[in-house]
C-alpha positions in Angstrom: -39.8 -91.7 -172.1 -37.0 -90.8 -174.8 -34.0 -93.5 -174.8 -30.9 -92.8 -176.7 -32.4 -95.0 -179.1 -35.1 -92.9 -180.6 -32.5 -89.8 -180.7 -32.8 -89.2 -184.5 -29.1 -88.8 -185.6 -28.8 -91.0 -188.8 -28.5 -89.0 -192.1 -30.7 -91.2 -194.8 -27.4 -91.8 -196.9 -26.0 -93.6 -193.4 -28.7 -95.4 -193.0 -28.8 -96.9 -196.2 -25.0 -97.4 -196.3 -25.3 -99.6 -193.0 -28.7 -101.3 -193.7 -27.5 -101.9 -197.4 -31.1 -101.1 -198.5 -30.9 -97.9 -201.1 -32.1 -94.7 -199.9 -34.7 -94.5 -202.7 -36.3 -97.1 -201.3 -36.4 -96.0 -197.7 -38.0 -93.7 -199.2 -40.9 -95.3 -200.5 -40.8 -97.5 -197.8 -41.8 -94.1 -196.0 -43.9 -92.8 -198.6 -45.2 -95.1 -200.2 -45.7 -98.0 -197.7 -45.6 -95.9 -194.0 -43.5 -98.5 -192.7 -41.4 -95.9 -191.6 -41.4 -92.5 -189.7 -38.0 -90.4 -189.3 -37.4 -87.2 -187.7 -37.1 -84.2 -189.9 -35.2 -81.4 -189.9 -36.3 -78.3 -190.2 -34.6 -78.0 -193.9 -36.7 -81.5 -194.0 -34.6 -84.1 -194.3 -34.9 -87.5 -192.6 -32.7 -88.2 -189.5 -33.7 -92.3 -188.1 -32.8 -92.8 -184.4 -31.1 -95.9 -184.0 -34.5 -97.2 -183.6 -35.6 -96.8 -187.2 -31.6 -98.6 -188.2 -33.3 -101.8 -186.2 -36.7 -101.7 -188.1 -34.9 -101.2 -191.7 -32.8 -104.4 -190.5 -35.8 -105.7 -189.3 -38.3 -105.1 -192.8 -35.0 -105.2 -194.6 -34.6 -109.8 -193.8 -38.4 -110.0 -193.7 -38.8 -109.0 -196.9 -35.5 -110.6 -199.1 -34.9 -113.8 -196.2 -38.5 -114.1 -195.4 -39.8 -113.9 -198.7 -42.8 -111.5 -197.4 -44.6 -108.3 -199.4 -44.2 -105.1 -198.3 -48.0 -104.9 -197.9 -47.8 -107.8 -195.4 -44.6 -106.2 -193.2 -47.4 -103.5 -192.9 -49.7 -105.9 -191.6 -47.1 -108.0 -189.6 -46.1 -104.7 -187.8 -49.6 -103.5 -187.2 -50.1 -106.8 -185.4 -46.9 -106.8 -183.2 -47.4 -103.4 -182.1 -45.2 -104.0 -178.9 -42.8 -105.3 -181.1 -38.9 -103.4 -180.3 -36.7 -103.8 -183.1 -33.9 -104.4 -180.9 -35.3 -106.6 -178.8 -32.1 -109.1 -177.2 -34.9 -112.3 -177.9 -34.5 -111.9 -181.6 -33.4 -108.8 -182.8 -36.7 -107.6 -183.8 -36.8 -110.8 -186.3 -39.6 -113.2 -185.8 -39.4 -116.7 -185.2 -39.4 -118.7 -188.9 -42.2 -120.2 -188.4 -44.4 -117.3 -187.9 -43.4 -115.3 -190.0 -43.6 -118.6 -192.6 -47.5 -118.7 -191.3 -47.9 -115.5 -191.4 -46.2 -115.0 -195.1 -48.1 -117.6 -196.3 -51.9 -116.1 -195.5 -50.3 -112.6 -196.6 -49.2 -114.2 -199.9 -51.0 -117.7 -201.0 -48.7 -118.2 -204.1 -46.0 -118.8 -201.5 -44.1 -121.8 -201.3 -43.3 -123.1 -198.0 -40.1 -124.4 -197.2 
């Protein structure tokens, strides 16, 4: 069942502005890393839902704050099929200890704090 969070309403420029992730990077996350699957208009323009926007913000946090690689993010997301990026407990953000452990396993050369 679809909810209002699943409605594709945001064009890529809006998602880029809100999330502070540029459009080129968003397209890369979709095409190269298969992290995002925005809807498309008949003309081929990407439209993101609120859920997609929260996922973009979650990915950005994992990469920029937790130091996880995009391949690591993909593995982490695959290991959590029920993840709702907007969940009440952490807004899609994993607990730091869990993330650090996963990042260390996926990026052996990464320093642990």
